[in-house]
C-alpha positions as CSV (number, residue, x, y, z in Angstrom):
1,X,0.0,0.2,0.1
2,X,2.7,2.1,0.8
3,X,4.6,1.6,-2.3
4,X,1.1,2.4,-4.3
5,X,1.0,5.8,-2.6
6,X,4.4,6.7,-3.3
7,X,3.9,5.9,-6.9
8,X,0.8,8.1,-6.9
9,X,2.8,11.0,-5.3
10,X,5.8,10.5,-7.9
11,X,3.0,10.5,-10.5
12,X,1.6,13.9,-9.4
13,X,4.9,15.7,-8.7
14,X,6.1,14.7,-12.4
15,X,2.8,16.0,-13.6
16,X,3.1,19.3,-12.0
17,X,6.7,19.5,-13.1
18,X,5.6,19.2,-17.0
19,X,2.8,21.9,-16.5
20,X,5.5,24.1,-15.0
21,X,7.9,23.3,-17.8
22,X,5.4,23.6,-20.5
23,X,4.3,27.0,-19.4
24,X,8.2,28.0,-19.5
25,X,8.1,27.5,-23.2
26,X,10.3,24.1,-22.7
27,X,14.0,23.8,-22.2
28,X,13.9,26.3,-19.1
29,X,13.5,29.6,-21.5
30,X,12.3,32.9,-19.7
31,X,8.6,33.7,-19.9
32,X,7.5,35.8,-22.8
33,X,8.1,39.6,-22.5
34,X,4.7,41.1,-22.4
35,X,5.8,44.7,-21.8
36,X,4.4,47.2,-24.2
37,X,6.4,48.6,-27.2
38,X,8.5,51.8,-26.5
39,X,7.5,55.1,-28.3
40,X,9.2,55.8,-31.7
41,X,10.3,58.8,-33.4
42,X,11.2,60.4,-30.2
43,X,12.3,63.9,-30.6
44,X,12.9,67.1,-28.5
45,X,12.7,71.0,-29.4
46,X,13.9,74.0,-27.3
47,X,12.5,77.0,-26.1
48,X,13.3,79.5,-23.3
49,X,13.4,77.6,-20.1
50,X,11.3,74.7,-21.4
51,X,11.9,71.7,-23.7
52,X,8.9,69.8,-26.0
53,X,9.2,66.1,-26.8
54,X,7.0,64.9,-29.5
55,X,6.8,60.8,-30.4
56,X,4.7,58.1,-31.7
57,X,2.8,55.8,-29.5
58,X,3.3,52.4,-29.8
59,X,0.9,50.0,-31.9
60,X,0.0,47.6,-28.9
61,X,-3.8,47.3,-28.3
62,X,-3.6,47.4,-24.7
63,X,-1.4,50.4,-24.5
64,X,-2.6,52.9,-22.2
65,X,-0.1,55.8,-21.3
66,X,3.2,57.2,-21.6
67,X,5.2,57.9,-18.3
68,X,8.0,60.5,-18.4
69,X,10.5,61.4,-15.8
70,X,13.3,63.8,-16.2
71,X,16.3,65.2,-14.4
72,X,18.3,67.1,-12.9
73,X,16.6,69.6,-10.4
74,X,15.4,66.5,-8.6
75,X,13.1,63.9,-10.8
76,X,10.2,65.0,-12.1
77,X,7.1,62.7,-13.5
78,X,4.5,63.2,-15.9
79,X,1.7,61.0,-17.3
80,X,0.8,61.6,-20.9
81,X,-3.1,59.8,-22.1
82,X,-2.4,57.8,-25.3
83,X,-2.9,59.9,-28.5
84,X,-1.3,63.0,-27.2
85,X,2.0,62.2,-28.3
86,X,3.8,65.6,-26.8
87,X,4.7,67.0,-23.5
88,X,6.7,70.4,-22.7
89,X,8.5,70.3,-19.7
90,X,8.6,74.0,-18.2
91,X,10.5,75.8,-15.8
92,X,13.8,74.6,-16.8
93,X,17.1,76.5,-16.6
94,X,18.8,77.6,-19.8
95,X,21.8,75.8,-20.9
96,X,21.4,72.7,-18.4
97,X,21.5,69.6,-20.0
98,X,18.2,67.6,-19.1
99,X,18.0,63.8,-19.5
100,X,14.1,62.5,-20.3
101,X,13.0,58.9,-19.9
102,X,10.0,58.2,-21.9
103,X,8.3,54.9,-20.9
104,X,4.9,53.1,-22.1
105,X,2.7,51.9,-19.7
106,X,-0.3,49.1,-20.8
107,X,-3.8,48.8,-19.4
108,X,-2.5,45.7,-16.6
109,X,0.2,48.4,-15.2
110,X,3.3,46.5,-17.2
111,X,5.7,49.4,-17.6
112,X,8.3,49.3,-20.8
113,X,12.1,49.8,-20.2
114,X,12.0,53.0,-21.7
115,X,13.6,55.4,-24.3
116,X,16.1,58.3,-23.2
117,X,16.8,61.4,-25.1
118,X,18.8,64.4,-23.7
119,X,18.5,68.3,-24.5
120,X,19.3,71.8,-23.3
121,X,16.7,74.6,-23.0
122,X,17.6,78.1,-24.7
123,X,16.5,81.2,-25.1
124,X,16.1,82.9,-28.8
125,X,19.3,84.4,-29.9
126,X,21.3,82.5,-27.4
127,X,24.7,82.3,-29.1
128,X,26.6,78.6,-29.1
129,X,30.2,79.4,-29.6
130,X,31.9,76.6,-32.4
131,X,35.4,76.4,-33.1
132,X,37.3,74.2,-35.8
133,X,41.0,74.1,-35.4
134,X,41.2,77.7,-34.3
135,X,38.7,79.2,-36.4
136,X,35.5,80.4,-34.3
137,X,32.1,80.6,-35.4
138,X,28.9,81.3,-33.6
139,X,25.4,79.8,-34.1
140,X,22.2,81.4,-32.7
141,X,19.0,79.4,-31.4
142,X,15.9,79.7,-32.9
143,X,13.0,78.1,-31.2
144,X,10.3,76.4,-33.0
145,X,7.5,78.8,-33.8
146,X,4.5,79.9,-36.0
147,X,4.8,82.9,-38.0
148,X,4.1,84.6,-41.1
149,X,6.1,83.9,-44.5
150,X,5.9,84.7,-48.2
151,X,6.8,87.8,-50.2
152,X,3.7,89.6,-48.6
153,X,3.8,88.2,-45.1
154,X,0.2,86.5,-45.6
155,X,1.0,82.9,-45.2
156,X,0.6,81.1,-42.0
157,X,3.8,78.7,-41.5
158,X,5.4,76.7,-38.7
159,X,8.6,75.3,-37.9
160,X,8.2,72.1,-35.7
161,X,11.7,71.8,-34.6
162,X,14.0,74.1,-32.9
163,X,17.5,75.0,-34.4
164,X,20.5,77.0,-34.4
165,X,21.7,79.4,-37.2
166,X,25.1,80.9,-38.0
167,X,25.1,84.6,-37.1
168,X,27.0,85.3,-40.2
169,X,27.1,83.7,-43.4
170,X,30.1,81.2,-43.9
171,X,33.3,83.2,-44.2
172,X,35.9,82.7,-46.7
173,X,38.2,81.7,-43.5
174,X,36.2,79.3,-42.3
175,X,35.4,77.8,-45.7
176,X,38.9,77.5,-46.5
177,X,39.9,75.6,-43.3
178,X,37.5,73.1,-44.0
179,X,37.9,73.2,-47.9
180,X,41.8,72.4,-47.2
181,X,41.2,69.6,-44.8
182,X,38.4,67.9,-46.8
183,X,40.4,67.7,-50.0
184,X,43.8,66.6,-48.8
185,X,44.9,63.1,-50.2
186,X,45.7,61.8,-46.7
187,X,42.0,61.5,-46.0
188,X,41.9,58.2,-48.4
189,X,38.7,56.9,-49.4
190,X,36.8,59.9,-47.1
191,X,38.4,62.6,-49.4
192,X,36.2,65.2,-50.7
193,X,35.9,66.6,-54.1
194,X,34.5,70.0,-54.8
195,X,33.2,71.7,-58.5
196,X,34.2,75.2,-57.4
197,X,36.7,76.2,-54.9
198,X,35.1,79.2,-53.7
199,X,36.2,83.0,-53.7
200,X,37.0,85.4,-50.7
201,X,34.1,87.7,-51.6
202,X,33.5,89.3,-54.5
203,X,35.5,87.4,-57.4
204,X,36.2,90.7,-59.2
205,X,37.5,92.8,-56.2
206,X,41.3,92.2,-55.2
207,X,40.9,94.1,-52.1
208,X,38.7,91.2,-50.3
209,X,39.8,89.7,-47.1
210,X,39.1,86.2,-45.7
211,X,36.3,87.7,-43.1
212,X,34.1,88.3,-46.4
213,X,31.6,85.8,-47.0
214,X,32.8,82.9,-49.3
215,X,31.0,83.3,-52.7
216,X,31.2,81.5,-56.4
217,X,29.6,78.1,-54.8
218,X,26.9,76.3,-56.0
219,X,24.1,74.5,-53.7
220,X,25.9,71.6,-54.4
221,X,28.9,72.9,-53.2
222,X,28.0,74.3,-50.2
223,X,25.8,71.0,-49.3
224,X,28.8,68.9,-49.5
225,X,31.0,71.3,-47.5
226,X,28.2,70.7,-44.9
227,X,29.3,67.4,-44.2
228,X,33.0,68.0,-44.5
229,X,32.4,70.8,-41.6
230,X,30.8,68.0,-39.6
231,X,33.4,65.5,-40.0
232,X,36.4,67.9,-39.4
233,X,34.2,69.4,-36.2
234,X,34.4,65.8,-34.9
235,X,37.9,65.4,-35.2
236,X,38.8,68.5,-33.6
237,X,36.2,68.4,-30.8
238,X,35.7,64.7,-30.0
239,X,32.2,64.9,-31.1
240,X,29.7,62.4,-32.7
241,X,27.8,64.4,-35.1
242,X,26.5,62.6,-37.9
243,X,26.6,64.2,-41.8
244,X,23.4,65.4,-42.4
245,X,23.4,64.8,-46.3
246,X,23.7,61.0,-47.3
247,X,23.4,58.9,-50.3
248,X,22.5,55.0,-49.5
249,X,23.4,55.4,-45.9
250,X,27.3,57.1,-46.7
251,X,28.2,60.9,-46.7
252,X,28.0,62.6,-49.9
253,X,31.5,63.8,-50.5
254,X,32.0,65.1,-54.1
255,X,29.9,68.1,-55.7
256,X,31.3,67.6,-59.2
257,X,29.3,67.6,-62.1
258,X,29.8,64.0,-62.4
259,X,28.2,63.2,-59.1
260,X,25.2,65.5,-60.1
261,X,22.4,63.0,-59.8
262,X,23.9,62.0,-56.3
263,X,23.8,65.3,-55.0
264,X,20.3,66.3,-56.3
265,X,18.8,63.4,-55.1
266,X,20.4,63.8,-51.7
267,X,18.3,62.1,-48.5
268,X,18.5,64.8,-45.7
269,X,18.9,63.8,-42.2
270,X,18.4,67.0,-40.4
271,X,17.7,65.8,-36.9
272,X,20.9,63.9,-36.3
273,X,23.0,66.9,-35.0
274,X,25.1,67.6,-38.0
275,X,25.9,71.0,-39.9
276,X,23.6,71.7,-42.8
277,X,21.9,74.4,-44.9
278,X,18.9,75.9,-43.3
279,X,15.5,75.0,-44.8
280,X,13.3,78.1,-46.2
281,X,11.1,78.0,-43.5
282,X,13.9,78.2,-41.0
283,X,15.5,80.9,-42.8
284,X,12.5,82.9,-42.8
285,X,11.7,82.3,-39.0
286,X,15.3,83.8,-38.1
287,X,15.0,86.6,-40.0
288,X,11.5,87.3,-39.1
289,X,11.9,86.3,-35.4
290,X,11.6,89.7,-32.9
291,X,10.2,88.0,-29.8
292,X,7.5,86.0,-28.6
293,X,6.4,88.5,-26.3
294,X,3.1,86.7,-24.8
295,X,4.9,83.1,-24.8
296,X,2.0,81.5,-27.0
297,X,4.0,79.9,-29.3
298,X,4.1,82.0,-32.3
299,X,5.6,85.3,-33.4
300,X,2.6,86.7,-35.5
301,X,1.3,89.3,-32.8
302,X,2.3,93.1,-33.3
303,X,5.9,94.0,-32.3
304,X,6.6,90.3,-32.7
305,X,8.1,90.0,-36.0
306,X,9.6,91.7,-39.3
307,X,7.2,92.2,-41.9
308,X,8.4,90.6,-45.0
309,X,8.7,93.6,-47.1
310,X,11.3,94.8,-44.5
311,X,15.1,94.3,-44.0
312,X,15.6,92.0,-41.1
313,X,16.4,94.0,-38.2
314,X,14.3,97.0,-39.3
315,X,11.0,97.6,-37.4
316,X,10.2,100.8,-39.2
317,X,9.1,100.8,-42.8
318,X,9.4,98.4,-45.9
319,X,12.8,99.0,-47.9
320,X,10.7,98.7,-51.2
321,X,7.4,99.6,-52.3
322,X,5.7,99.4,-56.0
323,X,2.5,101.1,-54.1
324,X,4.0,104.2,-52.9
325,X,4.4,103.1,-49.4
326,X,6.8,105.1,-47.4
327,X,10.1,103.7,-47.5
328,X,12.6,103.2,-44.7
329,X,15.3,105.8,-44.4
330,X,17.4,103.3,-41.9
331,X,17.4,100.0,-44.0
332,X,20.8,100.3,-45.0
333,X,21.8,99.7,-41.7
334,X,21.2,96.4,-41.7
335,X,22.0,95.5,-45.1
336,X,24.8,95.7,-48.1
337,X,23.0,96.3,-51.3
338,X,23.6,98.0,-54.4
339,X,23.3,101.7,-53.8
340,X,25.6,101.2,-50.5
341,X,28.0,98.6,-51.1
342,X,30.1,100.0,-54.0
343,X,28.9,97.1,-55.8
344,X,31.6,94.8,-53.7
345,X,31.2,92.2,-50.8
346,X,32.2,93.5,-47.4
347,X,33.4,91.4,-44.2
348,X,30.6,90.0,-42.0
349,X,29.6,92.1,-38.8
350,X,29.8,95.1,-40.6
351,X,26.2,96.0,-40.3
352,X,23.9,96.1,-37.6
353,X,22.2,92.4,-36.5
354,X,18.6,91.7,-35.9
355,X,16.8,91.1,-32.9
356,X,18.5,87.5,-32.8
357,X,21.7,88.6,-33.1
358,X,22.0,87.4,-36.8
359,X,24.1,89.7,-39.3
360,X,23.7,90.2,-42.8
361,X,20.1,88.2,-43.2
362,X,19.5,90.7,-46.1
363,X,22.2,91.9,-47.9
364,X,26.2,91.0,-48.8
365,X,25.9,87.5,-50.3
366,X,22.8,85.8,-51.8
367,X,22.1,82.6,-49.6
368,X,21.6,79.0,-50.9
369,X,18.7,77.0,-48.9
370,X,18.2,73.3,-48.7
371,X,14.7,73.0,-50.1
372,X,13.8,72.0,-53.8
373,X,11.8,74.7,-55.6
374,X,11.2,72.8,-58.7
375,X,12.9,69.9,-60.9
376,X,17.0,70.5,-59.7
377,X,16.4,74.0,-58.7
378,X,17.1,75.2,-55.0
379,X,15.6,77.9,-53.1
380,X,17.9,81.1,-52.6
381,X,17.5,84.4,-50.8
382,X,18.6,86.7,-53.6
383,X,19.5,89.8,-51.6
384,X,23.1,90.7,-52.1
385,X,25.5,93.5,-52.6
386,X,24.8,93.6,-56.5
387,X,21.0,93.7,-56.2
388,X,18.4,96.6,-55.6
389,X,16.4,96.9,-52.4
390,X,13.4,95.0,-54.0
391,X,15.3,91.8,-53.4
392,X,16.1,92.5,-49.7
393,X,12.4,92.0,-48.5
394,X,13.3,89.1,-46.2
395,X,9.9,87.3,-47.6
396,X,11.4,87.7,-51.3
397,X,12.8,84.1,-51.9
398,X,13.8,83.2,-55.3
399,X,15.6,79.8,-56.9
400,X,18.5,78.7,-58.9
401,X,19.7,75.5,-60.5
402,X,21.8,73.5,-58.0
403,X,24.9,73.7,-59.7
404,X,24.9,77.2,-60.7
405,X,27.3,79.9,-59.0
406,X,27.9,83.4,-59.2
407,X,29.9,86.1,-57.8
408,X,27.7,86.7,-55.3
409,X,26.2,83.3,-54.2
410,X,27.4,82.3,-50.5
411,X,25.4,80.5,-47.7
412,X,25.3,80.0,-44.0
413,X,24.6,76.9,-41.9
414,X,22.2,75.5,-39.5
415,X,22.5,72.4,-36.9
416,X,20.5,71.1,-34.1
417,X,22.0,72.0,-30.7
């Protein structure tokens, strides 16, 4: 009888072991992870004492909400319901790096590991000092805002990602420093090639200096040079900026006509931290921006923006009118153009800046922008030292073929700080 009872006990225990083994997936594997999926496409955008996060929720059917924590200054916590996909942390300290952890929570309370992202808040116009091998330049912060754009200032536009833009057009000094490094044979398979070598300001003026804007460059030259700047900046500063312009995942390093199809079909990665050309909307926002006085997310209220018919920096009157409007008497304080330039380029930072401390937004060099206008033509702000005041209107955007160059064509750079 004892033997029978022992046998029954043995088979009972064996059955339980088989049940547990089956539940474990067999072979001692860990239980299936049922935590909710993570958020995707997580990005940040800065403003004065605040940082905005945007993301895409997971597609899990039982996903319920997002849990956001951040530090320093203690650890804060915020719950965001599904479908909102954005959050703004306020009361932050400008210039302080904050680490945000974004976790997802399902309807049963299970929490994901989370995704982290870092960002510093900045006020509009804050300057970020940069240097490459002893050559200094400054990037000015521009928060994401809604604003008026277009030649008549009647189009409602929005820049959804904050950025920083060069406070001057790229000088020949900076261009040449990067250019010489990029084309050197020591770079091997990472060597750069340019269709045009660029000029020290106006090609026809022998008195220019390396503080004049680089000119006589095409859109393709400017685009490829931005990649070279990112790579040399990394080498000199120990950073890890990713090149903004790539083809098949690799940086584009050749602006020559033989590589035209690759350049013109470029994929732009504008949120990876690499230096790049500003988009049209970014350029117009930086030229228009005075202040978001009521902190409502736009620069569209009276006194918050420079009108489209003005020179950036001049709040008084238009620089040009075809309808008899009163013309500003001071717009020449902010721009080099045909009537005051002597028909030649001038060193940067020799005219007054706009409200964000950005110089020559209207005048001196015509500036390439990234966007496609049509076909292979790219947008360009054409206010320069050789044009009349009509072209200085900050809403007056034109275009030119991506391979064209002129003794007035230059550019400025943008980056995600």
